[in-house]
N, C-alpha and C positions, 0 to 999 in steps of 0.2 A: 183792483186789488190782486196782487200776484197769488198764484196757487201756493198752498201750504201743504207740505207732506204730513198727513195726519195718520196716526195709528189709533184705532179703536180697540182697546184691550179689555177683555172680559174673562170671567172665570168660566171654564168649560166643564165644570163638575156637573155630571148628570145626576148623581146622587151624592148628597153630602154624607160623609162618614158617620157623623153623630146627629144627623138631623131627622126630620120627619118628612112625610110625603109632601107637605106644603113647601118644603125647601126646594123640591124639584120644580114646583110651580114658580118659585122665586127665581131659580136659575134660568128657566125658560123666559121669564120676563126680562132678565138681564140681556139675554141673547136678542130678544126683540128690540130692546132699547138700543143695543149696539148696532143692529142692522138699520134702525131708524136714523141714528146719528150719522152712520156712514153714508146712507142714501142722501140725507140733507146736505152733508158736506160735499159729496160728489156733485149734486145738482148745483152747488155754488161754485163749482169749478176747481175744487181741491183734489189733490191726490190722496186717496184713502185706502187703507188696508185694515181689514178685520183680523184679529188674532185672539184665539183662545189661549190664555196664559199657560205656558208650559209649566209643569209641576216642579221641575228642577231649576233652582236659581241660576245656575251656570248656563242652562239652555235659554232661559229668559234673557239674560244679559247678552248672550251671543246673538239672539234674534233681534234684540233692540239695536245692537251695533250694526247688524246686517240691514235692517230696515231703515235705520237712521232717520226716525221721524223728527219733525220740528216741534210737534206737540203730540201728547198722548192723552186721549180721552180714557181715563182710568175708571173702568166700571167693575174692576175685580172686587168681589165681596168675600171670596174664600179661595183657598188654594189647597189642593189635596183634600178637599172636602172639609177644611177646617177654617172657621171664620177668623181665628187669631192670626192667620198668615196674611190677612188682608193688609195689615200695616207693613209686612215684609215687602210686599210688592211696591208699595209707595216708597219705602226706603231704597229699594233697588232703582226705582226711577230717579230718586234724588241722587244716589251714588253715580248713576249714569249721566247726571247733569241735564236731564230732560225736563222740559216744561210739561206739566200735566194738570189735568183737571181733578177736582175732588179734594178731600181733606188731606192735610199733611199726616205723616206716619204717627206722630205722637197723638194727634186727635183721634185717629182710627183706633189706636191701642187703648186710649182712655175710654172710648165709647164702649169697649168690651168690659171695662171694669165697672160693673153695675153699681156698686156702692158709691164709687167716686162720681160717676155720671149722675146718679140720683142726688148726691150732695150738691153738685154744681147746679143742677136744674132747680132744686129747691132754693138755693141761694140766689139764683138768677131771678126767680119769681119774686123773692123778697125785695131784691134791689129794684126790680122793675116797678113793683107796687109802691115802694117807699119813695123812690126818686122820680118816677114817671119817665124813665129812660126807655128807648126802643129795645126790643127783645135782643137783637144782636149785641148791642152795647152791654146790656145786663148780663148776657152769657159770657162775654169776654171778661168783664169785671169779676163775675162770680168764679170763673175759671182761675183767674189770677189770685183771688182771695183764697179759694180752696186749695190752691197749689202752694200757698205760703209766700206769694210775692208780696213785697212791701211797697212797691212803686209801680204806677201805671203811667205810661207816657202816651199822650194823645194830642190831637188838634181840637178835640171837642170840649169846649168849656163847660158843657152840661155835666161832664163827669166830675167837676170840682165839688159838686154838692154831696158826693159820696163820701161817707165817713169811714167805711170799712178798709180803705186803702188810700195811701197818699197818691195824689194825682199831680203830674207835672205836665204843663202845656208846652209844646215844642216852641211856641213863640216866646216863652219865658226864658229859654236857654240863651245864655250870653255867648256870642261867637268871638 
């Protein structure tokens, strides 16, 4: 396997602006995780760089261009001490056209919307219990239902038993 140029990106906030002391512990844990990922990737022969995400978007984009990673391990959970900027980092990675790990920006933003998240998780539990679906499937369907989607497209025929949303199997599409 050829070496891959990997960037491990993490938040460098030592103190979160609106957080508690436990947030400092969480930030230290992210740094440890970043170091562990970098070490494991390096042992596997990959080129690895660790980077505490710069607070300014322009600086982050410039750094991403300079480093030119093939993949980014996105461990950023806050920027400028603010958790709601977590999604902004993922958006910047998307705008830069980079492959990255972690949730997409919309999911990160929604996770901060506690009432929406709560509604999705309650609906997922109901769908899982009612139809016996796996948790990831129930979460995807619940997210679609709670977001107002009217159609779910899948390859999984087990979804057809769900009444809350119309389900279309890819194999049923006419080419």
